[in-house]
LODO-625322 format. One record per atom (N, C-alpha, C): chain; atom name; z negated, y negated, x negated. Coordinates in steps of 0.05 Angstrom, whole numbers, plus 32768, in hexadecimal, padded with zeros to 4 digits. Layout:
N
<A,CA,<Z,Y,X>>;
...
This chain:
112
<A,N,<7EEE,7FD6,7F64>>;
<A,CA,<7EEC,7FE0,7F80>>;
<A,C,<7EE4,7FC9,7F92>>;
<A,N,<7ED0,7FB9,7F8A>>;
<A,CA,<7EC7,7FA3,7F9C>>;
<A,C,<7EDD,7F8F,7F9F>>;
<A,N,<7EEE,7F8C,7F8B>>;
<A,CA,<7F05,7F7A,7F8D>>;
<A,C,<7F18,7F83,7FA3>>;
<A,N,<7F1C,7F9D,7FA5>>;
<A,CA,<7F2E,7FA8,7FB9>>;
<A,C,<7F22,7FA3,7FD5>>;
<A,N,<7F08,7FA8,7FD8>>;
<A,CA,<7EFB,7FA3,7FF2>>;
<A,C,<7EFD,7F86,7FF9>>;
<A,N,<7EF9,7F74,7FE6>>;
<A,CA,<7EFB,7F57,7FEB>>;
<A,C,<7F18,7F50,7FF3>>;
<A,N,<7F2B,7F5E,7FE6>>;
<A,CA,<7F47,7F59,7FED>>;
<A,C,<7F4C,7F60,800A>>;
<A,N,<7F42,7F78,8013>>;
<A,CA,<7F47,7F80,802F>>;
<A,C,<7F3B,7F6B,8042>>;
<A,N,<7F23,7F61,803D>>;
<A,CA,<7F17,7F4D,804E>>;
<A,C,<7F28,7F33,804E>>;
<A,N,<7F30,7F2A,8037>>;
<A,CA,<7F3F,7F11,8035>>;
<A,C,<7F5B,7F15,8042>>;
<A,N,<7F67,7F2C,803E>>;
<A,CA,<7F82,7F31,8049>>;
<A,C,<7F81,7F2F,8067>>;
<A,N,<7F6C,7F3B,8073>>;
<A,CA,<7F6A,7F3A,8091>>;
<A,C,<7F68,7F1D,809A>>;
<A,N,<7F58,7F0D,808D>>;
<A,CA,<7F56,7EF1,8094>>;
<A,C,<7F70,7EE2,8090>>;
<A,N,<7F7C,7EE6,8079>>;
<A,CA,<7F95,7ED9,8072>>;
<A,C,<7FAC,7EE1,8086>>;
<A,N,<7FAC,7EFA,808E>>;
<A,CA,<7FC0,7F04,80A1>>;
<A,C,<7FBD,7EF5,80BB>>;
<A,N,<7FA5,7EF1,80C4>>;
<A,CA,<7FA0,7EE1,80DC>>;
<A,C,<7FAB,7EC5,80DA>>;
<A,N,<7FA7,7EB9,80C3>>;
<A,CA,<7FB1,7E9E,80BE>>;
<A,C,<7FD0,7E9E,80BF>>;
<A,N,<7FDC,7EB2,80B3>>;
<A,CA,<7FF9,7EB4,80B3>>;
<A,C,<8004,7EB7,80CF>>;
<A,N,<7FF6,7EC7,80DF>>;
<A,CA,<7FFE,7ECB,80FB>>;
<A,C,<7FFE,7EB1,810A>>;
<A,N,<7FEB,7EA0,8105>>;
<A,CA,<7FEA,7E86,8112>>;
<A,C,<7FFF,7E72,8108>>;
<A,N,<8002,7E72,80ED>>;
<A,CA,<8014,7E5E,80E1>>;
<A,C,<8032,7E66,80E3>>;
<A,N,<8037,7E80,80E2>>;
<A,CA,<8053,7E8A,80E1>>;
<A,C,<8057,7EA1,80F4>>;
<A,N,<8052,7E9E,810D>>;
<A,CA,<8052,7EB4,8120>>;
<A,C,<806D,7EC3,8121>>;
<A,N,<8083,7EB5,8120>>;
<A,CA,<809D,7EC3,8121>>;
<A,C,<80A2,7ED4,8108>>;
<A,N,<809B,7ECA,80F1>>;
<A,CA,<809F,7ED9,80D8>>;
<A,C,<808D,7EF2,80D9>>;
<A,N,<8074,7EEF,80E0>>;
<A,CA,<8062,7F06,80E1>>;
<A,C,<806C,7F1A,80F6>>;
<A,N,<8074,7F10,810D>>;
<A,CA,<807D,7F22,8122>>;
<A,C,<8096,7F31,8119>>;
<A,N,<80A8,7F24,810B>>;
<A,CA,<80C1,7F31,8102>>;
<A,C,<80BB,7F45,80EC>>;
<A,N,<80AA,7F3F,80D9>>;
<A,CA,<80A3,7F52,80C4>>;
<A,C,<8094,7F6A,80D0>>;
<A,N,<8081,7F64,80E2>>;
<A,CA,<8072,7F7A,80EE>>;
<A,C,<8084,7F8D,80FE>>;
<A,N,<8098,7F82,810B>>;
<A,CA,<80AB,7F93,811A>>;
<A,C,<80BB,7FA5,8107>>;
<A,N,<80C4,7F99,80F1>>;
<A,CA,<80D2,7FAA,80DD>>;
<A,C,<80BF,7FBF,80D1>>;
<A,N,<80A7,7FB7,80CB>>;
<A,CA,<8093,7FCA,80C0>>;
<A,C,<808E,7FE1,80D4>>;
<A,N,<8089,7FDA,80ED>>;
<A,CA,<8082,7FEE,8101>>;
<A,C,<809A,8001,8106>>;
<A,N,<80B2,7FF6,8106>>;
<A,CA,<80CA,8006,810B>>;
<A,C,<80CF,8019,80F4>>;
<A,N,<80C7,8012,80DC>>;
<A,CA,<80CD,8022,80C4>>;
<A,C,<80B7,8035,80BE>>;
<A,N,<809E,802C,80BE>>;
<A,CA,<8088,803D,80B6>>;
<A,C,<807C,804C,80CE>>;
<A,N,<808B,8060,80D6>>;
<A,CA,<8082,8072,80EB>>;
<A,C,<8090,808C,80E6>>;
<A,N,<8086,80A1,80F3>>;
<A,CA,<8093,80BB,80F0>>;
<A,C,<80B1,80B9,80F8>>;
<A,N,<80C2,80C4,80E8>>;
<A,CA,<80DE,80C5,80ED>>;
<A,C,<80E9,80DE,80DE>>;
<A,N,<8100,80DB,80D1>>;
<A,CA,<810A,80F1,80C1>>;
<A,C,<80F6,80F7,80AB>>;
<A,N,<80E8,80E3,80A2>>;
<A,CA,<80D1,80E6,808F>>;
<A,C,<80B7,80E1,809E>>;
<A,N,<80A3,80F1,8099>>;
<A,CA,<8089,80EB,80A7>>;
<A,C,<807C,80D2,809C>>;
<A,N,<806B,80C6,80AC>>;
<A,CA,<805D,80AD,80A4>>;
<A,C,<8050,80B0,8089>>;
<A,N,<8042,80C6,8083>>;
<A,CA,<8034,80C9,806A>>;
<A,C,<8048,80C7,8053>>;
<A,N,<805F,80D3,8055>>;
<A,CA,<8073,80D1,803F>>;
<A,C,<807C,80B5,803C>>;
<A,N,<8081,80A7,8052>>;
<A,CA,<808A,808B,8050>>;
<A,C,<8075,8079,8043>>;
<A,N,<805C,807E,8049>>;
<A,CA,<8047,806E,803D>>;
<A,C,<8044,8074,801F>>;
<A,N,<8048,808D,8017>>;
<A,CA,<8047,8094,7FFB>>;
<A,C,<805F,8086,7FEC>>;
<A,N,<8076,8085,7FF9>>;
<A,CA,<808D,8077,7FED>>;
<A,C,<8086,8059,7FEB>>;
<A,N,<807B,804E,7FFF>>;
<A,CA,<8074,8031,7FFF>>;
<A,C,<8060,802B,7FE8>>;
<A,N,<804D,803D,7FE5>>;
<A,CA,<803A,8039,7FCF>>;
<A,C,<8047,803B,7FB4>>;
<A,N,<8058,804E,7FB0>>;
<A,CA,<8067,8051,7F97>>;
<A,C,<8078,8038,7F91>>;
<A,N,<8084,802E,7FA6>>;
<A,CA,<8094,8015,7FA2>>;
<A,C,<8082,7FFE,7F9B>>;
<A,N,<806B,7FFC,7FA7>>;
<A,CA,<8057,7FE7,7FA1>>;
<A,C,<804F,7FE9,7F84>>;
<A,N,<804A,8001,7F7A>>;
<A,CA,<8043,8004,7F5D>>;
<A,C,<805B,7FFC,7F4C>>;
<A,N,<8073,8005,7F54>>;
<A,CA,<808B,7FFF,7F44>>;
<A,C,<8090,7FE1,7F42>>;
<A,N,<808A,7FD3,7F57>>;
<A,CA,<808E,7FB6,7F58>>;
<A,C,<8076,7FA7,7F4D>>;
<A,N,<8061,7FB6,7F47>>;
<A,CA,<8048,7FAA,7F3D>>;
<A,C,<803C,7F96,7F50>>;
<A,N,<803C,7F9E,7F6A>>;
<A,CA,<8032,7F8D,7F80>>;
<A,C,<8016,7F97,7F87>>;
<A,N,<8002,7F89,7F7D>>;
<A,CA,<7FE6,7F92,7F81>>;
<A,C,<7FDE,7F92,7F9F>>;
<A,N,<7FE5,7F7E,7FAF>>;
<A,CA,<7FDF,7F80,7FCC>>;
<A,C,<7FEC,7F98,7FD8>>;
<A,N,<8005,7F9E,7FD1>>;
<A,CA,<8013,7FB6,7FDC>>;
<A,C,<8004,7FCF,7FD5>>;
<A,N,<7FFA,7FD1,7FBC>>;
<A,CA,<7FEC,7FE8,7FB3>>;
<A,C,<7FD3,7FEC,7FC5>>;
<A,N,<7FC3,7FD6,7FC7>>;
<A,CA,<7FAA,7FD8,7FD7>>;
<A,C,<7FB0,7FE0,7FF4>>;
<A,N,<7FC3,7FD3,8000>>;
<A,CA,<7FC9,7FD9,801C>>;
<A,C,<7FD5,7FF5,8020>>;
<A,N,<7FE6,7FFD,800F>>;
<A,CA,<7FF3,8017,8014>>;
<A,C,<7FE2,802F,800B>>;
<A,N,<7FCF,802B,7FF8>>;
<A,CA,<7FBC,8041,7FF3>>;
<A,C,<7FAC,8046,800D>>;
<A,N,<7FA3,8030,8019>>;
<A,CA,<7F94,8033,8032>>;
<A,C,<7FA4,803F,8048>>;
<A,N,<7FBE,8037,804A>>;
<A,CA,<7FCF,8042,805F>>;
<A,C,<7FD6,805F,8059>>;
<A,N,<7FDA,8066,8040>>;
<A,CA,<7FDF,8082,8038>>;
<A,C,<7FC7,8094,8041>>;
<A,N,<7FAF,808B,803B>>;
<A,CA,<7F98,809A,8043>>;
<A,C,<7F96,809C,8062>>;
<A,N,<7F9C,8086,8070>>;
<A,CA,<7F9C,8087,808D>>;
<A,C,<7FB1,8099,8099>>;
<A,N,<7FC6,809D,8089>>;
<A,CA,<7FDC,80AF,8093>>;
<A,C,<7FD7,80CC,808B>>;
<A,N,<7FC0,80D1,807E>>;
<A,CA,<7FB8,80EC,8077>>;
<A,C,<7FBE,80F5,805B>>;
<A,N,<7FC7,80E3,804A>>;
<A,CA,<7FCD,80EA,802E>>;
<A,C,<7FB3,80EF,8020>>;
<A,N,<7FB3,8103,800E>>;
<A,CA,<7F9C,8108,7FFD>>;
<A,C,<7F9E,80F7,7FE4>>;
<A,N,<7F87,80F5,7FD6>>;
<A,CA,<7F87,80E7,7FBC>>;
<A,C,<7F9B,80F4,7FAA>>;
<A,N,<7F9D,810E,7FAA>>;
<A,CA,<7FB0,811C,7F98>>;
<A,C,<7FCD,8116,7F9F>>;
<A,N,<7FD3,8113,7FB9>>;
<A,CA,<7FEF,810C,7FC1>>;
<A,C,<7FF5,80EF,7FB8>>;
<A,N,<7FE2,80DE,7FBB>>;
<A,CA,<7FE5,80C2,7FB3>>;
<A,C,<7FEB,80C1,7F95>>;
<A,N,<7FDA,80CF,7F85>>;
<A,CA,<7FDE,80CE,7F68>>;
<A,C,<7FF8,80DB,7F60>>;
<A,N,<8001,80F0,7F6E>>;
<A,CA,<801A,80FC,7F69>>;
<A,C,<8031,80E9,7F6E>>;
<A,N,<8030,80DA,7F84>>;
<A,CA,<8045,80C7,7F8B>>;
<A,C,<8047,80B1,7F76>>;
<A,N,<8030,80A6,7F6D>>;
<A,CA,<8032,8091,7F59>>;
<A,C,<8039,809C,7F3D>>;
<A,N,<8035,80B6,7F39>>;
<A,CA,<803E,80C2,7F20>>;
<A,C,<805D,80C2,7F1F>>;
<A,N,<806A,80C6,7F35>>;
<A,CA,<8087,80C5,7F36>>;
<A,C,<8090,80A8,7F2F>>;
<A,N,<8082,8095,7F39>>;
<A,CA,<8088,8079,7F33>>;
<A,C,<8086,8074,7F15>>;
<A,N,<8071,807E,7F08>>;
<A,CA,<806E,807A,7EEB>>;
<A,C,<8085,8088,7EDC>>;
<A,N,<808C,80A0,7EE6>>;
<A,CA,<80A2,80AE,7ED9>>;
<A,C,<80BC,809E,7EDA>>;
<A,N,<80C1,8090,7EF1>>;
<A,CA,<80D9,8081,7EF4>>;
<A,C,<80D8,8066,7EE6>>;
<A,N,<80C0,805A,7EE4>>;
<A,CA,<80BE,803E,7ED9>>;
<A,C,<80AF,803C,7EC0>>;
<A,N,<80A0,8050,7EB8>>;
<A,CA,<8092,804F,7E9F>>;
<A,C,<807A,803D,7E9E>>;
<A,N,<8075,8031,7E87>>;
<A,CA,<805D,8022,7E81>>;
<A,C,<8055,800C,7E95>>;
<A,N,<8068,7FFB,7E9E>>;
<A,CA,<8060,7FE6,7EB1>>;
<A,C,<8053,7FF2,7ECA>>;
<A,N,<805D,8007,7ED5>>;
<A,CA,<8050,8014,7EEC>>;
<A,C,<8036,8021,7EE4>>;
<A,N,<8036,802E,7ECD>>;
<A,CA,<801E,803C,7EC3>>;
<A,C,<8006,8029,7EC2>>;
<A,N,<800B,8010,7EBA>>;
<A,CA,<7FF5,7FFD,7EB8>>;
<A,C,<7FE9,7FF5,7ED3>>;
<A,N,<7FF6,7FFB,7EE9>>;
<A,CA,<7FEC,7FF5,7F03>>;
<A,C,<7FDD,800C,7F10>>;
<A,N,<7FDC,8023,7F03>>;
<A,CA,<7FCE,803A,7F0E>>;
<A,C,<7FB0,8034,7F13>>;
<A,N,<7FA3,8025,7F01>>;
<A,CA,<7F87,801F,7F07>>;
<A,C,<7F83,8011,7F22>>;
<A,N,<7F97,8001,7F2B>>;
<A,CA,<7F96,7FF4,7F45>>;
<A,C,<7F96,8009,7F5B>>;
<A,N,<7FA5,801F,7F57>>;
<A,CA,<7FA5,8035,7F6B>>;
<A,C,<7F89,8041,7F6C>>;
<A,N,<7F7D,8047,7F55>>;
<A,CA,<7F62,8052,7F54>>;
<A,C,<7F4E,8040,7F61>>;
<A,N,<7F50,8026,7F5C>>;
<A,CA,<7F3D,8013,7F69>>;
<A,C,<7F3F,8014,7F87>>;
<A,N,<7F58,8015,7F91>>;
<A,CA,<7F5C,8016,7FAE>>;
<A,C,<7F52,8031,7FBA>>;
<A,N,<7F56,8047,7FAB>>;
<A,CA,<7F4C,8061,7FB4>>;
<A,C,<7F2D,8060,7FB6>>;
<A,N,<7F21,8055,7FA1>>;
<A,CA,<7F03,8053,7FA1>>;
<A,C,<7EF9,8041,7FB7>>;
<A,N,<7F07,802B,7FBC>>;
<A,CA,<7EFF,8019,7FD2>>;
<A,C,<7F01,8026,7FED>>;
<A,N,<7F12,803A,7FEF>>;
<A,CA,<7F15,8049,8008>>;
<A,C,<7F06,8064,8008>>;
<A,N,<7EF3,8066,7FF6>>;
<A,CA,<7EE2,807E,7FF5>>;
<A,C,<7EEE,8097,7FEA>>;
<A,N,<7F03,8095,7FDA>>;
<A,CA,<7F10,80AC,7FCE>>;
<A,C,<7F0C,80AD,7FB0>>;
């Protein structure tokens, strides 16, 4: 859990460095992110749950940490988060299953 909290602090600092060093890249990615991750045909919460499941499927630890936090911010419950990552395990099996502790760490770091 403390590793996740340390990640959030470091990510915020690193993101600031990226904005200074690569402003066009950050601006372009942020525009894509903002245009995609908002209520549309699918609500924000559903999109964040999908993003989290993809993060688990790709075994991307930063994605897991960031999207657990964003799922909670979008109103997802712990149960909804665990249900979404269960679908990922069903589709990808063992490699995704081994990343579920990362989901629990991020939930705990966010008070869940």
